[in-house]
C-alpha positions as CSV (number, residue, x, y, z in Angstrom):
1,M,-0.8,16.4,-72.6
2,R,-0.8,13.8,-74.5
3,K,-3.5,11.1,-74.4
4,Q,-1.3,8.2,-75.2
5,Y,2.1,8.1,-74.6
6,D,4.9,5.7,-76.5
7,F,7.2,4.0,-73.6
8,S,8.2,0.9,-76.1
9,K,11.8,2.6,-76.0
10,A,11.7,3.5,-72.3
11,K,14.5,2.0,-70.0
12,R,13.8,0.8,-67.0
13,A,14.8,2.3,-63.6
14,K,17.3,0.2,-63.0
15,D,19.1,0.7,-66.0
16,V,19.4,4.6,-65.3
17,P,22.1,5.4,-63.2
18,H,20.7,7.6,-60.7
19,L,16.8,6.4,-60.9
20,A,18.7,2.8,-59.4
21,K,20.4,4.9,-57.0
22,L,17.1,6.2,-55.7
23,Q,16.2,2.6,-55.7
24,A,18.5,1.3,-54.0
25,E,18.3,3.9,-51.0
26,A,14.9,3.4,-50.9
27,K,15.1,-0.1,-49.8
28,G,14.2,-1.4,-46.5
29,K,11.6,1.5,-46.3
30,T,7.8,1.4,-46.8
31,R,5.3,4.3,-47.9
32,I,2.9,5.1,-45.2
33,T,0.3,7.5,-44.3
34,M,-0.1,8.3,-40.8
35,M,-1.9,11.7,-38.8
36,L,0.4,14.0,-36.5
37,D,-0.6,16.8,-34.3
38,N,0.1,20.0,-36.5
39,D,2.2,21.2,-33.6
40,L,4.2,18.5,-33.9
41,L,4.9,18.5,-37.3
42,V,5.8,22.3,-37.3
43,T,8.3,21.2,-34.8
44,F,10.0,18.4,-36.4
45,R,9.6,20.7,-39.5
46,A,11.5,23.7,-38.0
47,K,14.1,21.2,-36.6
48,A,14.6,19.3,-39.7
49,E,15.4,22.7,-41.5
50,A,18.0,24.4,-38.7
51,E,19.6,20.9,-39.0
52,G,19.8,20.7,-42.7
53,I,17.4,17.5,-43.3
54,G,14.2,16.5,-44.1
55,Y,11.5,15.8,-41.6
56,Q,10.7,12.7,-42.4
57,T,14.3,11.7,-42.0
58,L,14.0,13.1,-38.8
59,I,11.1,11.9,-37.3
60,N,13.0,8.4,-38.5
61,R,15.7,8.9,-36.7
62,T,13.9,10.3,-33.4
63,L,11.7,6.8,-33.2
64,R,14.9,4.9,-33.6
65,R,16.7,6.9,-31.0
66,A,13.3,6.3,-28.7
67,F,13.3,2.4,-29.5
68,G,17.3,2.2,-29.0
69,S,17.5,0.9,-33.1
70,A,20.3,3.7,-33.6
71,P,21.6,2.7,-37.3
72,V,25.5,2.3,-36.8
73,D,27.7,5.6,-37.6
74,E,31.1,5.5,-39.0
75,A,32.3,6.6,-35.7
76,T,30.8,3.7,-33.5
77,L,31.8,1.2,-36.3
78,R,35.4,2.5,-36.2
79,R,35.7,2.2,-32.3
80,V,33.8,-1.7,-32.4
81,L,37.0,-2.4,-34.9
82,R,39.6,-0.9,-32.9
83,E,38.6,-2.8,-29.9
84,E,38.0,-6.0,-31.7
85,L,41.0,-5.9,-33.3
86,S,42.5,-4.9,-29.8
87,T,42.2,-7.7,-28.1
88,G,42.6,-10.4,-31.2
């Protein structure tokens, strides 16, 4: 590992397509540190692995459902649009 690096020719993340995409996806999220019971974490990790998603995504989804603030999915959006278009 070098003691110094030259970043004079480095690109900003917004100028690198895959990094810009990652930044856009991360908007609206905040990094936090929290303590969870070990058995709860093991359960979330196992369930997330079975579903093929990340355990943090599963925890976020579970919290949204618990507080009734689930994001709108495609099926719900289509249903609402059909209802609105048929009444108009």
